C-alpha positions in Angstrom: 151.3 121.6 94.0 148.7 124.0 96.1 145.3 122.7 96.0 142.9 125.9 93.9 140.5 127.6 96.3 136.9 127.4 95.1 135.4 131.1 94.1 132.0 131.3 96.2 129.2 132.2 93.6 126.9 133.1 96.3 125.4 132.9 100.0 125.0 129.5 100.0 128.8 128.8 99.3 129.9 131.7 102.1 127.2 129.3 104.4 129.0 125.8 104.0 132.7 127.1 104.3 131.3 128.9 107.8 129.8 126.1 108.8 133.2 124.5 108.1 135.4 126.1 109.6 134.0 126.3 112.9 132.9 122.3 112.8 129.5 123.2 112.7 129.7 120.4 109.9 130.2 117.4 112.2 127.2 118.1 114.3 125.0 116.9 111.8 124.6 113.8 110.0 124.8 112.8 106.4 121.9 113.6 104.9 121.7 116.8 106.1 120.2 118.0 103.2 123.4 120.4 103.1 123.3 120.3 99.0 120.1 121.7 98.4 119.8 124.6 100.6 123.2 125.7 99.3 121.4 125.9 96.3 118.9 127.3 97.4 120.4 130.1 98.6 123.2 130.0 96.0 119.8 131.3 94.1 118.7 133.6 96.5 121.8 135.9 97.1 124.4 135.0 94.3 126.8 137.0 93.1 128.8 136.2 89.8 126.8 132.8 88.2 129.0 131.8 85.6 127.2 131.5 82.6 126.6 128.6 81.4 125.4 129.2 78.1 124.6 132.2 76.4 121.7 134.2 76.0 119.7 133.4 72.3 119.0 136.3 71.1 115.0 135.7 70.9 115.3 134.9 74.8 117.1 138.7 74.9 113.8 139.8 73.4 111.7 138.0 75.7 113.5 139.3 79.1 113.9 142.8 77.5 110.3 142.4 77.0 109.6 141.7 80.9 107.9 145.5 81.9 106.1 145.5 85.2 104.0 142.4 86.0 105.3 139.1 85.7 102.5 136.9 84.3 102.4 132.8 85.3 103.7 132.4 80.7 106.6 135.0 81.7 107.5 132.8 85.0 107.6 129.7 83.2 109.8 131.1 79.9 111.7 133.1 82.5 112.5 129.8 84.6 113.5 128.0 81.2 116.1 131.6 80.5 117.1 131.2 83.6 118.0 127.3 83.5 119.5 127.8 80.0 121.6 130.2 80.8 122.9 129.8 84.2 122.2 125.6 84.6 120.6 126.4 87.6 116.7 125.2 87.9 114.1 127.9 89.2 110.8 126.9 90.8 108.4 128.8 88.1 105.8 128.8 90.4 106.9 131.2 93.1 104.5 133.5 93.3 107.3 136.1 95.3 108.2 139.5 93.2 111.6 139.9 94.7 112.8 136.9 93.6 111.3 136.6 90.0 113.3 140.5 89.7 116.4 138.9 90.9 116.0 136.8 88.5 115.4 139.0 85.5 118.0 141.3 87.3 120.7 138.4 86.4 118.6 137.5 83.0 119.5 141.2 81.8 122.9 140.8 83.2 123.3 137.9 81.1 122.6 140.1 78.1 125.1 143.1 78.3 
């Protein structure tokens, strides 16, 4: 029986695949932090993230209400919604505007 290929969902998966193909993964020890790095890279640049839970109507209303500035309270609420929808915990204390724009874009895609 043929082994199913695991679908890449983001940059972290691609880096892992390249490291294994080039045997770079053998150069580091067991506790290299690869899993955490993979999750972080996947959260920064992902495509086709699987939706774990459908976005609730009130969550969708909240996401759609965000227009320009994202406040700390918005970040906290958006992080909760993101974790509910994608099963991925994101840091609500981050003030990276580009990161939050990406998270918001992902949530809006989940609404469609």
